[in-house]
C-alpha positions in Angstrom: -1.3 9.0 -3.8 -2.3 10.2 -7.4 -0.2 7.5 -9.2 -2.3 5.0 -6.9 -5.5 6.7 -7.9 -4.6 6.6 -11.6 -3.8 2.8 -11.0 -7.4 2.5 -9.6 -6.4 1.6 -6.3 -8.9 0.7 -3.9 -9.1 2.3 -0.2 -6.1 4.1 0.1 -5.4 5.5 3.1 -2.6 7.8 4.5 -1.8 7.7 7.8 0.8 10.3 9.2 3.4 8.7 11.6 5.0 11.8 12.6 5.5 11.9 16.4 4.5 8.1 16.3 7.3 6.2 14.7 10.8 7.0 13.5 10.7 4.7 10.6 8.9 7.3 8.5 6.5 10.5 8.5 3.7 8.9 6.6 2.5 5.3 5.8 0.4 4.7 2.9 -1.9 1.5 2.8 -3.8 0.3 -0.5 -5.4 -2.4 -2.2 -5.5 -3.8 -5.6 -8.0 -6.3 -7.1 -5.6 -9.0 -7.8 -1.8 -10.0 -7.7 -1.2 -8.7 -11.2 -2.7 -5.4 -10.2 -0.8 -4.9 -6.8 2.5 -5.8 -9.0 1.8 -3.3 -11.7 1.0 -0.4 -9.2 4.1 -1.2 -7.2 6.5 -1.1 -10.3 4.6 2.0 -11.7 4.9 3.8 -8.2 8.6 3.1 -7.8 9.7 4.1 -11.1 7.6 7.7 -10.3 9.2 8.0 -7.2 12.7 7.5 -8.9 11.9 9.8 -11.6 10.4 12.6 -9.8 12.5 12.3 -6.4 15.8 11.0 -7.8 15.5 8.1 -5.3 15.4 4.3 -5.8 13.0 2.7 -3.4 13.3 -0.8 -1.6 11.0 -3.0 -2.6 9.7 -6.4 -0.9 7.3 -8.9 -1.8 6.9 -8.2 -5.5 7.3 -11.8 -6.6 4.4 -12.9 -4.8 2.3 -9.6 -4.9 0.0 -10.4 -2.1 1.6 -7.9 -0.2 4.2 -5.5 -1.6 5.9 -3.1 0.5 7.7 0.2 -1.1 10.1 1.9 1.4 10.8 5.2 -0.2 12.3 6.9 2.8 9.9 9.1 4.6 7.1 7.3 3.1 6.2 3.6 3.4 3.7 2.1 0.8 1.8 -0.9 1.6 -0.2 -2.3 -1.3 -2.3 -5.5 -0.5 -4.8 -7.9 -2.2 -8.1 -7.3 -0.1 -8.1 -10.7 1.5 -4.4 -10.2 2.8 -5.1 -6.5 4.1 -8.0 -7.5 5.9 -6.2 -10.1 7.4 -3.0 -7.9 8.7 -5.3 -4.7 9.4 -2.3 -2.6 9.2 -4.6 0.8 9.5 -5.8 -0.3 12.9 -2.3 -1.4 14.4 -0.4 1.7 13.2 -3.2 4.6 13.5 -3.9 3.8 16.9 -7.3 4.4 16.8 -7.2 7.0 14.2 -8.1 5.4 11.0 -11.6 3.8 10.5 -11.2 -0.4 10.1 -11.2 -1.2 6.1 -14.6 -2.6 4.7 -14.6 -6.0 3.4 -15.2 -6.2 -0.2 -16.9 -9.1 -1.8 -14.1 -11.3 -3.9 -15.0 -11.7 -7.6 -16.5 -14.9 -8.4 -14.2 -17.7 -9.2 -11.4 -16.5 -7.1 -9.9 -18.0 -4.1 
């Protein structure tokens, strides 16, 4: 969470999954303002997890960086561009009503 905060992630949410799913104990969802920021956050986070925990993460979606999934074992991290996050709305799906819906952010002018 601190790494994402340091990298200026937007709307970071941690959802406890213990007792709800066997895939992980926690799910973290955050947004970056661009594909470049999403990719950078994912790479830095994977490096920090390896350095601090001694385990390599599996990363999916890094080339496009619209939605990057980092599987760190007990924690799964989803990093999105805001539009993609809003479309999939994982908070609603996985929180089973526990998490508030994401707030829509205005896209920067000139972006699609």
